[in-house]
N, C-alpha and C positions, 0 to 999 in steps of 0.2 A: 761700424766696427761690430765685430763678433763678439760674444760673450763670453766668460770665464767663469767657470763653475768650478768651486774649491769643494772636493769630498776629503775632510780632515778630522783634525780633533779642535777642541778649544779646550783651555785650563785657565784658572786662576794662577797667576805666576806671583810666588813670594820670593824678593829678591834681598839677599843680603851682602854687602860688601865687606869685603875684608882683606888685610894686610896682604895674605898669603893662604894659598889653600892648606887646610891641616893635614898634618900627618896622621898615618892610623893610630887611632888611640888618643889624639888632641882634641883638645875643646878650645876654641876661640870666640872669642866676642866680636860681634858685626858692628861695624858702623850706625846701623839702624835697618829697617824693615820697610820694604813698598809691596804693596798689593796692586796689580793691575791685572787685564785681559792679555791673555797671551795663548800659546799652543800652536803648533806648526800652521795647521790649517786657517785657523782665527787670523793669525799673522801675515800668512800670504795672501789671504783674500783682502785684508786691509789694504797690504800695500799695493796689490793688483788695480783696486777702487781708487786710491789716491795717486795711482799714475794714469788714471783716466778711462780705464775699464768698466762695462758694465758687469758687475761680480754678483755672485748668488753663492754663499757659502752653505753648506749641509753638514753638520756637526752635531754630535749627541752630547746633550748635557743631563744632569741629573735634575730632580724636581725637590731642590733644596736652595737655601740662601746663596752659595755660591754658583749656582745657573741663573739665579736671579740677577746676580752681579754680574754675569756675561751678558744677557739680554740687555740690560740697561747700558751696559757700557758701549753698545753697538747702535742703541738707538738713532744717533745723530749723524752717522755717518751717511752722507749722501752717496748714491749710486752702489750701496752695498744692501742687498736683499739676503736676510738670513733664514734658512731654514732650519730651524732648532728641532731635533728628535730626543726626546723625553726618555731615557732608558730609566731602567730600575737599578742604579748604580749610583755612587755620589759622583758629583763633578769632578773632574779630574783637576789635580795639581801638581805644579812644577815648582820645585825648589833650588832656585837658581843662586848660586855663589858667584861674586863678581870680585876676583883681584885686584891690586893696585895697577897691575899690569895691563887692565883691561880684559884679560882671559876670564873664561867662564866655564862653570862645571855644573851641568842640568841634571837632576833625576824627577822624571815625571813617573805619574800614575797613569793608567791604562785602560784600568776596567771599564769606564763609562765610554771610551772611545771604541773597546773593543766590543761592547754590548751592543754595537750598531749592527743588525743582522743584515744578511745580504739581501733577501727580498725588500727589506725596508729601504736600503741605499739605492737599489735600482727603481725604487719607485718614484725617489725623490730626484734621480736622476733623468727620469722621463722627458723633460723640457729639452735635455742637451741634444742640438741638432748638427748638421754638416757645417763646420767652419767653427764652430765653437772651440774652445780651449778647455780641457779636463785637466786639473792638477790634482795629483795625488802624492801620498807620503807615505811613511811605514808606521804611521801611529794605530792603523785600523788592522783588522786580522788580515792574514794573507789571503782567505778566500774572500772576502769583501772587496778587498784592493783590486786582487786579479779578476773577479767579475766586472768590477766598474771600468778597468782598463779597456778590457772586451769589449763592454757595452759602448763606451766612448767612441773605440774604433770602429765599431758597426754602424754607429750613428753618423760617422764621418768627421766627428770632432778629433784636433789635435791633442794627444794625450802627454803630458809632462810628467813624469816621477821625479820627485826629490828623494833623495835614497835614505835621508835620516827619519828616525833612527832605524838601522838594521836590526830589527827584531826576529826576522826569519828570511829565509834563503829568497832574494830578490831576482836571481838570475833568470828563473823562466819568465818572469814577467817583463824584462826588457824586450821580448819578443812582440809584446801590444803596446809598445811605446814608442812615441816620436822623437822625444827629447829627454834624457836622463840628465840630470844634475846631481854631482855626487863630490863632496869636499875630498880632500886628499886620503884620509883614512879610510872613508867609506869605499872609494874607489879602490882603493889596494884590498882591502877586505873581500870587495867583490869579484876581484881578477887577479889577485895575488901579484900583481904590477903595479910600477908607481911612475909617473910622469907621462910621456906621451904614449908609451907602452898601455899604459890604464886606459885611457882614450881607446887606443887601437882594440884592444880586448872588449870593452863596452860596447863599439859598435859591433863586433864578431859576435856578441852575445844576441844581436838583433835591435839594438836602439837606432833609430834613424840619424839622430843628433846625441854627441856626448859632450858635456860640459864637466870639466872638474875646476872646482874653485880652490883659489889659492891665498885665501886670506887678503892680508896686505899686499900681495903681489898680483891680485887680481884673479885671473881664470884662463883656462884653456878650453878653447873650443872644436871639434872637428866632426865634420859631417862625412868623412871616407876620404876627402883629399888631403891637403897640407893642415896642419895644426896651426890655428890663430892663437895668438896669446895676447888678451886685453889687460893693461895693465890698470893698477888702481890708483886714483889719487894719492897722492901723501898726506895723510891726515896724522894728529894724534888721538890714538886710540882710548876712550875713557870706558867703554862697556861694548864688549862685541855680541852680547847675548840678543839674538834676532836678527843678526845682520845676513845670516843665509836665508833666511824668511823674506826678507826684502829683497835680495836677489831674486828668487824665484816668483815672488808675486809681480815684482815690476817686469820681469822676463815675460810672464806669461800675459801681462797688459800689453807688452810690446808685440808678441805674436798675436794676440787677437787683433790690433790694429794693422796687422799685415807689415811689420816691417821686417826686414832680414834679421836672422838669428843674432848676428854678430852687433847690429845696431843696437837692437834690444837688449843684450846683454851688457854694451857698453854703459848704457843708461842705468842698468841694472846694478852694475858695480859702483858707478857713482853715488846712486841713492844709499846702496849699503855702507858706503865709505862714509857718508854724513850722518848714517843713523849710529855709526860707532863713536860718533864724537860726543855724544850725549848718553845719559845714564837710562835704564829702564829697557824694557821690550818694546812694548805696542807705544809708549809715551815718546819712545826717541825716533819712530818712524818719519820720514819727510812728511810734510803735509802737500796738499794738491798744490799751493801756491809754491812751495820749494821744488816739488817735481816738475811743474811748468819751468822754472828757473833753470833747472839741470837741463831739462830737454832743449831750452834754447840757446845752452853753453856751447862755445866752439869746442870744449873738451868732449863732449859726447858725439 
């Protein structure tokens, strides 16, 4: 199996459950607060590892108690190696509200992630080689992400871009990407289109394969031919935070194992659907045993 390298962010997630999202100017009391490891980079690396890949996470943290919390949180994860980059900024934090419907709203800091310099990032990516999978998102600066994508391509790696969050214009980056994964709002933001037209435009911008996730409806996939829609299992959602990261991480593991994209995406959607039935971000992710069970299920 090839290796998966995730270059991304890591945050301390502060989750609060509310009956409904507050209106502007409104103050609500939450049902409690939970603190756990998170961030798109960390979440995707953790999911890829539990899906059976050999994974290395490259992420920036601060030299502070929150950074120590994140280091400790991943020490017992088998198959996941972490290359922490210590930068001169506080470790990033994500504030996450979860409504009773299971939907979420997230605000993340990014000074620490954006403190990672291009030269340092590329130095940490030196082990990436032909056949590996490199996973990127939108938390780092545009310059670092562009340089990493081009570096991965030059090394012969398959580059997966998750377009969340869209903090800068990602359209030029798609020329250096093998697989792009976007949710519906992100796809429309990038292309001005919705539905299958968004897939077509993502491919026209240069991506080799385009995936648009549809939440409870699953995902659409296109490699330039016909569009394939992969449904999601029917579940009762408790908390959707982190589900997109489970999808991307599990997909990356499947690609690294040499699986067809559609098969890898099917397993990824099943894993994400399981995660939304439980509260929290990383605490809700399927375990290795659960991933093995999902893989053996005839549904996948």
